[in-house]
N, C-alpha and C positions, 0 to 999 in steps of 0.2 A: 401306121399300125391297123389291124382289123377294128371294124368297132362292132364285130358281133355280141352282143350279150350272153356271156358264160352262166349256165342255169344257177349255178350255186352260189353266183356274187351276192345279190340282195340278201339271199339266206346267210351268207355267212357276214356280211356287215351287221345283219341285225342281229344275229348272235353274241356281238363282241361290243358294240357300241353303245354307249347310253343315247348319243345324239340321237336326232331324227333321219331316218333312213327312209324315202318314198322314191317309186319305182312306178307309180299308176300316175296314167296319160294325163290328168288333170293338174298335178303337180308339176310333172316336166313338163306340160304347155306353158307352165308361168315363167319355168326357167329357159323358155324355148327363143325368147327376144330380151334385147337390151335397148337402148335408146336409138338404134340404129335401125334401118329399113329391113334389118336380117331378121331368118328365123330358121332355127336350126334343134329341130328337137334332140335333149340331150340323152343319154341311157338313165339316168335316174339322177337324186340331188341326194345329198348327203350333208349334215350340220351336225360337224363333230362338236363336242362340248368341251375340248381339250385339244392343245396341241398334240399331247402321245393321240389319241383319236386320230387325228388327222394323219398323222405318220401312219397310224394304223390301215385308215383307209387307201392311204397311198400305196404300202406294200400290197393289199391286197388287188387294188387295179393292176399293178405292177403284175402280182401274180397271173391275174386272169388276162392278162392280155389287153387291157383297155385303158384307153389315153383319160387324161384328170384334166379339168377346166378350174382353177381356182376364180372365187367370184366373191364380189364385196357386195356393195349395191346394184350392180349392173346396171350402170348409168352410161357404159361406155357408146360410144355415137359412131365409131366405127366397125362395133362388130366384133371385138376382140374377144366379149364374153357371151358368145354364143359358139357352141361345139356340139357334135355327137358323141360328147364325153361324158365320165360321171363329173356331176357338177359339186364341188367343193364349196360349201356355203360358209364364208367366215364370219359375216356380219352377225351372225345372231348369238355365237358365245365366244369367239375368239375376239373379245375387246376388251383387253385391260391392257391398263396404261402399267406396266411392270415396275419402272422405275423413273424418278423423277430427281433429279441433279440440281435444283435451283443456281448455286453457286455458279456450277458450270454451265448453265442453259443447255442442259441435255436432257433428253428422257428415250425412255423405252419403250414402246408397246408391242401389241400382237396386232396384225394384220387387220383384225375387222372394227379396229375402233375407229368411229365416226370422226371428221375434222372438227367439225363444231362441239362433239362431245369433249373430243381433246381439250381443246382451247377452253371450254368452260371450267373445266379441271385446272389448266394451267393460269387462269384469268387471277385469281387469287393471290399468285405469286408473282404477278404483275408481269408473266410472259404468256408468249403466243406461238404456233407453230406458222409462218407467217405466207406459206402459199396458199392464199386466200380464193382457190377455187368458185366458181358459180355454184355449184354441188356442194357446197360445202355443209348442208344439213343432213345429208344423207352418204355423202362419198367417204368411202373407209381409205385410212391412208395403205393398206396395201393393195387396193386399187390405184391409188393416188402415185404409187413408188410403180407399179407394174407400167404405168403409162407416161410417167416422168410429168406429170400434170403442172400445169403452169396457173399463176394469178394474176388479179388485173394488179397487183402490185410487182409486179418482177422485172419492173426498173430497178427498184430498191435491194429485191430480197432473192432473184434470180430464181428457178423452177426448183422441183422436187430434188432432182439430180445436186444441186446445190447444198441443199439442205440434209440430205442422207448421210450419215456418219458410218453407220456400218448395218450389215444384214446378216441373223444365220438363218439360213436355209436348207432344206432337203433336198438332196441332188437326184436326179432319176435314178439312180441303183441304190436309195435308200441312206448313204451315209447324210450325217449333218457335219455343214462346214460354214467358217466363219468369214463372212467379207467383208472387208474394212482397210482401213491404209496398211498399206506395207513399202520395205524399203525396196528400191530397184532390183538390188540382185537379190532381194526372197531370204534373205538372211534371218530376216526376225519372224519367218514363218517355222513352226516347229516342225521336223522331219517326217512326222506323223499324220502332219496335217493331209485332209483328203481334198485340199484346194491345192496342195504343192504342182503336183503334176501338171494339173489344168492349169495353174497361173501361168508356168513354164513355156507351156504352149502358145496362151494369151499372148503373154508378151513377146516373143519372136513373132506370132501373128503382126501385132501390131506395129513392129520394127520393121519387118517387111512391106507393109503396105503404109508406111507413112506417107510418102510422097504422094501416093494414090488419096490418102486420108486428107490431106494438107490441100489438094486440088480440087477433089469433089464435094466436102463435106461444106454445107453453106457456113460462110460466116456471119449466124446470127445468132440472137439468145435462144429464138423461137427455131430450134431443130429438134424436134424428137424423133425422127423417121431410122429405121433399121436400127442395128446394136450400135453402143456407145464405144466403139471402139477406140475414136479421139483420148476418151480418157485412159486408154496405157500406152499412147504412145510418148514416147521419152522426151523429155524436157518442154510438156506443153503443161502440166501440171502437176502436183503431187499425186502419186499410186495411191487411189482408192477401187479395190475391185469389187465394193458394192455398188458403185457406177456405172460398170457392166449390167448389174441385175436392173438398175432402173430405168426404165422404159423398155424392159424386157416384153413385157405381157403375157406374163404367166407362163413363157416360152423354155425358160432355162432351169427354174427351180421353184422350190414352194416357200415362201418366206415365212418365218417362226415369228421371230424378234427382230423389230427394225429399230434401231438408234437416231433418233434425230438430233437436229439442232435446232435451238430455239432462239427468239430473238422478245426483245423487249415488247412490252404493247405499244402501241402509239398513243401518242399526246393527243391535245388539242388539233384540230385539222380546220383548214381552210378550203372550201371548194369553189372554182367558178365554172360555169355554166356557160360555154362558148357559143353562141347561136351565129348561124352562118345562114347565108341567101343561097348558096351553091355548095352542094356535096362536093365538088371537086376543088373548091377555095377551101372546103374546112380538113379535106386531105392533105394538100398542100400545105396548109398548116401545123401539122402535128410535127414537124422535123423540125420547125422553129419552137415550140412550144417545148417539147424537150429540153432544151437547152435553158430553161428556167428552173428545173430541176424538181419538176413531179415527182410522185412515186407512181401516178396511174394517169391516163392519157384516156376515156373509155366513151367511144362516140354510140349513139343511138341514132338512126337516120330519121327521116320524115315518116316511112312505112308504119317503122317500129312506135314510132310516138304515137301514131291514131291508131293502130292496135292496142296500144298499152290504154289510151283515152275510153276503151272498148270494155276494160276490165276493171271493174268494181274496184277490187283492192290496190291498183296503181294509179287509177284517174286522180286522187288527191294530190299525189304527189308529181304528176306532171300538170298539172293545174298551178301549183306548186313554184315550180322551177323552170316552167316552158314558157315563153313570150312570144306571142302572137305564131305565127308558121312557118318556121326554119326548115330548111332543108336538111339540116343537121345541127346536134349539138354535142360537141365534145366537154365531159365532164373533169376537169383536171383538177388534180387534186394534189394538196400540198400537205406535209406533215413533219415539220421541223421541229426541234425541242423547244423552241419560243415561239408562241403565237405570234409576236411580233414580226419574227422573219417570215412565215406565213402572209401575214398582210403585206409584208414590202410585195412579196412575190406574185402575190393579189394584183397589187397596184403594177409592176414590170407588165403582168398578164394583159391588162387594160391596156398599156401605153404599146403591147405588141398588137393587139387587134388593130389599133388605129394605124402603127406603121403600117401593117397589111392594107389597110383602106377601108376596112369597114367600120361602119357606124349606124346607129340606131334610127338616124335621119337618112340614111343613104334609101336607094332602092333593089331589087334585084341582086344580082351576085356580089354586091357590094354591102347589103343589109347585112347588119349582126352585132352582135357587142356583147357583153359579160355579165350575167347575173350572180352576184355572190350568196355563198350562202356558208352561213357559220352555225345553225343550230346542229348540235349532234343527231336530233332526232330526223332530222330534215335531210340529213347526209345518209344515217343509216335507211333512210326509206328510197333515195335516190341510189345506195349500192343493192338494195334488194329488186328495186326494178331494173338496173341494169342486169343485175345476175340472172332475172328470169328471161331475159333476151330470145333465149330458145324456144322456152315456152309460149312466149308472148308472140314470136313469127308463128308457130304450130296452132293456134286459137283459130285461123281461117279455119271455115267450115265445110269448104267446098272441097272435092275429091282430091284435087292437086293441092299438094302439099310441099312447105320448103322442104327440101331434100338434102342431106347434108355428104358429101363428097369431094367437092372443091372448098371448103368452108376454113379449111385450116392454113391455109397456105400463107407464107408471109414472106415478105418483100423488104428490101431496106426502107427506110422511110423517104429517101430522095427520090424516089421510085412509085412512092403510095398511090399518089394522084393519079400519076399516068396507068397505073396497075389496075387500079379499081374501074378508071374511064375504058380501058382495052377490055375489063372482064364482062363489063356492063355491055359492050357492044356486040361480044360474044354470046350472051346470053339473048339479046335481043336478036342476033342471026339463026338462034333455034327457037325462035317464039317462046321465050321467057321471058322473066324479071327475076331479080336479088332482092334482098330486104340485107341491107348491112348492120353491123354490131360491134363493139368487143372491142378489141385492144390497139387504138390507133398508136398508142405508144410505143409498140415493138412492130410494128407494120404487120400484127396478125388479125387480120379482119375476118370476124365470121361472117358469110354470104351462102345462101342456099337458093338456090333455084328453086322456082315454082314447077312441079312435076309430077304428074300421076303415075305412078309407077307398075299400075294395073294397065296401063299401054304400052303395047312393044315401041310405038312410035316415039313415046317419051323416054323408054329407056333406051332405044336408041341415041335421043337428044342426050341423055346422058355421059354415054362414050363420048359422043363426040366433044360435049362441053369438057369432058376430062379431059381428052387429050389435047385439046386446044388450049385449056388454062394452065397445065401441068407444062406445056414447052413456053407458056409465057413466063410461067414462074421460074422456069430454069434460064432463060434467056437475061431474066433480071438478078440472077444469081441469090434466087429466094429459096424457100424450103417448102416442099411440096406439104409436110407434115410437120405443123408449125404447133401443136397442142395436145389434138387430142387422140393422136396416136397412129397406129398404121390398121391393125385389124385386117378387115378382110376388105376396107375402102383403097387403101394407099399401099400395101402392101405388092401389090401387082404391077404398082408403076416404080419400084425399088431400080430397075436395071435402067430405065432410063434417067432416074434421078441421079444415082449415086456410080452408074455403071458397071458392067458385068463382072470387071474382077473384086470389084468391094462386094457385089450379092455373092458370090464366091465364096469371099473371105466369113459375110453372115451365115452363110449356110454351114461354112465349118464350125463356126462359133457353136450353134447350135447340134452339130453331130456330135463334138466332142462333150456337150454338156448331156445332151438326152437323144443317144444315139438311137433309140426304139420309137421313140417318138411319144413318149409318156405324155408329155405337158403338151396343151394346147395347139396341138400341131395346125397348119396351115394359117400360122400368123407371121409376121414377118419375113420370114421364108417359105417358099413352095406355097405360094398362096394360090386359092381358086382367083377365076376372074371374076371383078367386083360387081360384073354388071351380070352375073349367072342366075338367071329367074328364080333357079330351083332352090337356092338359100334366101330367096325375099320373103318378106312375112307378107306380101302380097302376091304370090306367086302364079304360075299362067293359068293354073285350074281355080283361081280365089275365087270366090262367088257367096253373096250372101242367101241364105234359104227364106224360102215364102213364108215368113211368119206373120203370125195374125198381133199386134199390139194394139193397146188400149189407150194411151196416151199422147199426145200432139208433139212428135220428131220432126216435124216436115221444116223446120230450120238447117236440116242435113240429109246428104245424099244417103242412098241406098236403098237396103232390104228393111221389112216392117215399118212404111213409113218415116225412114230416115233414122229407125233403131240404130240401123248396124253403123251409118257415118256419126251416130253420137258414140257409139260406143269405141270408136274406130281415133276419137278424138285424142285418144290417152295416147301419147307418143314414148311413153315408157321413161319418161326423166327421171321418175321417181320422185317428185317435188313431194307426195304423200309418203314417202318413207321418212320426213323429219319428226325430230322429236320434241319441238318445239312447236309454236302456233296450237290450231284446234284438231286437223286432220294429222294423223287417221286412228281414233283413239284405241281402236281394237287392236291394230299394228304395236302402238307403244306398249301394248301389255303380252302379247303373245310375240312379237317381233317375228313372225310368219309373213312368209311371202302372200298367202293365200289371204294374211289378213288383212292388206294395204288396197287401197284404192287401184292401185296399177295391178296388182295379183287377179282384183276381180274381174278390171276389164278384159286384162287379154284373155280370163277364164269365158268372159261371156263375149269375145272377139269370137276364140276357137270354137264354143258351141255353137253359135248362130253362123257360120260359117261350113257346119259337119265336119267338123276335124276332132270333136270328139266323140263319135259316135250320134247314132241315131236317137233322137228325143234328149238330148244333154240339157236342153234349157229346163228341161222339167225332173231332172235326175236328181237323187241322192246326193250324187257329189257337187251337183252345184246350189243344192240345198246348204249343205255345209260349206260350201266357197261364200254364200250367203249370210250365214247364220251368224257371224258376229260382225255384220255390218248394223249400227246401230241407227243407220237414216239420219245423222245429225244435221246432214247437209254441210259440214265445213269444208268439204270437197268441191263444192258450187260453187264457194267463194274462193278458196285457197288453191285451187287447180287453175293455173294458169291456162289451160286450156278447156276448163268449163266442162270436164266429166262432174257428172251430178251421178251418184252412185247411189242416192237416196232415191231417185226417182226410177233407176234403172232399176233397182231391187223392185217394186213395184210390180215392173213387167214380169221379173220373174216369178215374183209371187205368184200373180195371176198365173202366169202359164201353168205351173206346179199345181194350182185348185182345179184348173181345167182338166187337169189328167188325173190329179191323184185324190181330189175332194179336198173337203175342211176337217182337219183334225178337231178335236173336242175342244186342246188350248186354243186355235184359232178363232173357235165360233165363240166362246167366252170372252175371246180378246174384242174381235171384229163388231159383235153382236150388243156391247156394252149398251148403248145409247139405247137400243131396243125394248129391252130390259131394267134399264135404269128405273124408269118409275116406278115399276113394282117392289123392285127391291127397295127402294126408300118408302113405298107403303108398309113396308113387314121388314126394316132391318135388324132385328135382333135375328131373325130366319136366315137374313142375308149373311151375318156375321159369323154365324156359326163356326164357318170354316176358320178361322181365325182362332176360335176359343175351343176346338177339340184338337186334341194331337190327332185323334184316328182320322179326322178329315182333312190335317194339314198332311198326312202320311197319304191317305186315299187322292187326294186333290194333285200330287207330286205324280204318283203312278200312272192315273189314269188323264190326269191334266197338264202335267210337265209343270204344274205351277209348284216352285221351291218351298217345302215344308219350314225350310230357314228364314221365311219371307211371311210378314202379315202384311195381305192386301188390302188398300185402303178401305176406311172404315165407311160403309154407308150410312148416312145422316136421318134420323127421323125428322130434323129440320130443313131437310134439302130446302133451296131456294125455292122459291115461286113468284111468279111476275104477282106484284099487288093489284087488287082489282080497282083500285083508284091511284091515279096518278098527276101528276100538275100538267094542266094543258101547256103546249108546246110554244116556245116564242123562237122563230124562225132565226131570229140574230145570234142567240146562244144557244143551240141546239147542240145534241149528238145523242147518236145510235149505240148502244150498249150491246152487246153481243154477250151473253151469258151462256158458256161451252158448258158440256158435259159435266167435265170433272170438277170443274168450282161449283157447279151447282149441286151435285149431290155428295161432293165429299169435301169442301171450305166454303160454303155458303158464304162465310165471313168475310170474304174477300170481294164478293159481288157487294154486298152492304157496303163494305169499305170504301170501294170505286164510286159508289152511288150518294154516299155521303161526301166524298170530295168533289165530285162533279156540282151537287146540290151546292156546297159552299163555295164554287167557284163561280154561282149564277147559271148555271148550263142548267136547260132542260131536256131530260132524257127521255130518249123513246126507247121501248121495248121492241122492237120486231116479234109478230107472231106468223106462223104459218098462213099460207093464203088457200091453203088446199081442205080448210075446216078442221084439221085433226088437231088432237090436242096434243099431241106429243112434241115435246120442245125441238127447236131448231139446232139441227149437228152439223159441223163442218165436214163429218165424212173420213175424220182423221183416221180412228181407229179402221174402220172397212180398208183402206188404202192399206194398212200396215199387216194385212193378212191377203193380201192382194184381192181381196172382192170390190172390183174397179166399180161394176154396175151398181152395186148398193150405193158406193161413195159419191157415185154421179148423181143418184136420187136425190140424196140428203144435199148434196151440192147445189144441184135444179130446187129445191124446196128452199134452201139460203137464197139464193139468186132472187126468184120471186117475191121470196119478203122483202128484200131489202131496196130491190129495184126504186119503191115509189120515193124513198129518203134518197138515194143515191142520185134520183132524178134533179131533186131539191139542193144536192151538193150538200146532204148535211152529213160530217163527218162520221165515221162507222169505229167504234172504237172495241175493242174487246182485251181481256187478260192473258190468256193462255197463249203463247209464246206458238207451240206447235199447230193450234187452230187459227191462230189469225194469219200467220205467215203462210199457211196451207191457204189461204184465201188469195195471198197474191203468187203463190206457185203453182200447186196443183189444179186449181178451182179451174183457171182459165185454158188447162189442158182437157180438164172432165168436160167442162161446158162450153162450145164455141159458138158463144154469142156478143153481143159488143156489151151486153149488163153484167156479164161474168167480166169483162176485160175491166170495167167501170168498177166492179166491186175490189178487182183485184189492185186497181189505182188507188182505191179510196181507202181499204183496212189499215188499220194504224192500231198498235199497241196501245193501251193506257198511257202509258209515258212518252211513248212517241207525238201523242197528240197534246201532252200537259206541255211538252217539251217546245212542240211547235207555236203555242198560244204565248207560251213563256218567251220566246226569240221576238214574235211579233209585238209584245208589251200588251196582249190580252186576256193574261192570266190575272186573276185577281184571289190568291189565297192567302188568308190570313195565317200564318203559321208558327209554330212555338217548339222551343228545341225540345227534344223526346231523348236524346242518346249522346253520349259523345262521339262515339264510334260505332261503324258499319263495314261488316264485311260482304263482300257485296260477289254472288257466282253469278256468270252470266249462262242462260237457256243457249244451248249449241244455234238454235236457229236465230235467237237474237245475235248471234256471232255471226251467221253467216249473213243475215241480211243487214248486218252493219246500225244494227239499234242499240248497240252498248254507249253510244256517246247521249242517246235520250235518256236512257235509264240513270246515267252518272248528273247528267244534267237535271232531272229532278230532283234526283236526293241533295245537289248541293243548295235545293231553296229552302232545305231544311236546316234552321239555323242553328251554327255549333256542331253541326255533325260531320265527322270527318270520314269518309267513307274509302276504304281500300278495294280494289277488284282483285280476285283473286285471278291469279297468271294458271287458269285450268282449260283443259281439254272437255270433253263430256264427264257428266257425273257419272254415268255407268248405269242409269237407270233407266234411259230413254225408252220412256214410255213403258213397255210389257217386258221388254227386254229384262232388267235386272230383277222379273218376277222366277224368269225361265228357271227350272231345273238344271239344264244344260249349260245356260250362261250365267248363272248368279257369280259362280268364282269370278270370271273375268269381269262382270259389271262392279265387282269389290273391288277388284285390281285395278279398274278405270278410276274409281273413287280414290282410292289411294295414292294416287301418282302426284298428286297437288291437292284435290281440295279436301279431303277431310283432315289431313295433317294440318292444314290452314284452320280448319273450324276447331279444329283441338286448342291448339294453340291461343286461340281469340278468348279477351279475359272474357268473366262471366258476364260483364254488363257489355258487353259487344253485341249490336245487334246482328243478325246473320239475316241475309237478305237472298231470296234467288224466285224470281218470278216462275218458273216451271213448274207444275206438279208436281213432276217426276223428281227433278231435283230437290225439293222442297223432302218428299219422302226419304230418297237416298240419304241426305243430311241428319235426318232426325235418324233413320235405322243405323249411321255408321258412328255418330257420333254422339246422339241422346241431346241433339240441342234443335230447338225448334225455328224454324227457318221461316222468315215472314215476304210475303208480296208486297210490293215496294206501296200497293195500293194501302196496305195495312200501317204502313208507317207514315204516310202521308194524311191518314183518316186520324192517328195517333196524332200527328202534331196539329191539325186543324183542332180533333177536340182539348189539346192541351193549350188552346190560345185563349 
């Protein structure tokens, strides 16, 4: 089908659809990639609000001669979800649970519902959809059906095909058909059913090719390549036409209703972490371990263990469950109805390891043993680490990256050790290596050779490795497509794996369903060459532009001093699309690809490589792309490849300022520390904007500050350093940083911190500028927020100079505001390239981090009394990003009789100036309403509301009327009450 845009398509779509219709280059660019290494620019993107709208979009595409690409989360690793087509994004609105039959253990869903969200709704009923794939936090059911996804526990539950009961779908001619169970003679299909003539042809084809299917289809559970013709062969299984659509990658029909089989929730589990001193021994052991009846046997090899240790969110898990330095660990999971039986099987597992000759007291290949894990939280952490295997692999910072093309192969367990050994030899032959992880239980190990696809030599190596690897798989009677589907990567190789006769049968199926190529052409049949660089993300002409950057990106390769490499760390796997955790808060509100970390990273990559036109980095479209990024830094921690969008946004802001200058809004935000001393002298005048409606409207019109928000009130009693202060005692000294926000808006927090430190016997140093000026020190946070990096650097240098003498004496450096103090750890070392700046970063502590450290060391002497029975704690985004929440909780436990509940929240939505913006206030309030404000409103009147972030406290006050307290004030209250 021709892929030329007919001029009226966009206009007709916009005229009749309520959902989004976007044909601009920036949006199309965000949908041009998935988690594979391919990039194909689509014609446009439609996010229909209903199935009826989707059907209308399909009809228009058919009339205009344009192909269609159904898309969910866009996390496919084989290039299934990229094409030069009209993308229909099902993930935003087509996400309803239509029907739930608890007694019958079944449900009906729309294709865009996310697996984790579905299971969250099923959990109260004791049920789940058990195809537990690694991308469950963002993968849609429609995408899983299209891919015939498999989970870690497929030993017990099978793959998606075994758990789909029926599908309603729109055929290429616009008719709607029901695909489900049917009698072999089709007597139960209504005579008027649009499926009936198609079903007759399909059954005749399957009967004709039954012998070929028996001979050529691998006898493995992990076979997802081609079309599922085996589902139609007489005598093999009950006939269900839905199973032909499963795994068809959107090439046959558009699913609208999917009926799923559900299973009871897992009960108590037991996990054995089997350590091996030899990778070969681990692979050979898998065939014996599965005989014990586990529901999963998952591998992590030595390379991945090392990479995981370097990622903050996974390090504690690895430290807890990995002993010594194994070559491989197999995580063996048992989940019988009675925990007693799980314990018996763990005992059998220990005996098996001994029978295989392994022991903790041995060395070399025979070293090993079993660590037992019963704690459900640690078991969940193991699962989280294991399912992040792909992203952990992709955290390598060099230009060469692990590339997906042979990672999906599956072989019989009896040949697994031999297969991995020979494949390793193939990698070495072509000058590379691979990292192994995933499903040892079913012989499907994910391995990605490290290659740089910018280099023709490495592309040639990829071709050679693929051909040799697939020959090896065929010799072992394995499957070349074992889990992640065909897409562009593996479709080319179907003829070698299945033979020409079956490939012609696949083509016949496509022809019957979709004679004009409406649906996702070029996948499964009539595919392009998998190594055609014209459809690579890094094509033949790909290169970074010579852009000037201001921050330190030297840890990465590429243009802009490494900025290009940092942006390219995004592998599109979509972990940022999760609806739990902290990232990405704006995406949770808008559900728009533009507003997720991946969407922003893709836009940046296209911009800095010249694919979005000249000056794209400073363009209005880029500003819109970044507008809803609240710089929460959650991606810094939660993105397994470390994409730090908050830091990248600073570079974008700086580029825009350099080209466009500063708006009044940005001047007011950025220069706040400079004019704050004057505002504090005349607070009545400074606060007039809040008290005069006309000034509110003026500030909204000309300064972009929403008239619906009151700005923080300037205080006449702004905090000033006392003229006299107790002399220092080096043994119990601390440096306290008085930040701009607490100094001018909430000075009582600084006084509370001083009181607590004094009560603990600490002498407090208050640093002063060394340049002779009277203006207080400032970390430069507000300047960074608007892209004034040089001004931020000046402020940072003032701080570094003032604090250097204290740091040389190893006096702890403490502050109250998370965005300021954690900026000392993060941005300032990138701004000031000196050893004293690095020392400052290593020394900066939040107030509660310092107290928690002192308490843990037994050095904290605070007499505290009860102040309340309950407290509700909200964590600032940066506290979560830097894993500082445990310190807050630990300090609050020191207050007698205080029960603390931490709100499971993302960003509060205020995010510095974000919540005050006229064009961002609505998103700000919606962020707060996701979980924070409802939790605050439910809290009893005598419950303390706690938040360390200035902006968080203001959002809570504005949205609930409740006053939130800094932890320092709670501790001061407790000291006073003693």
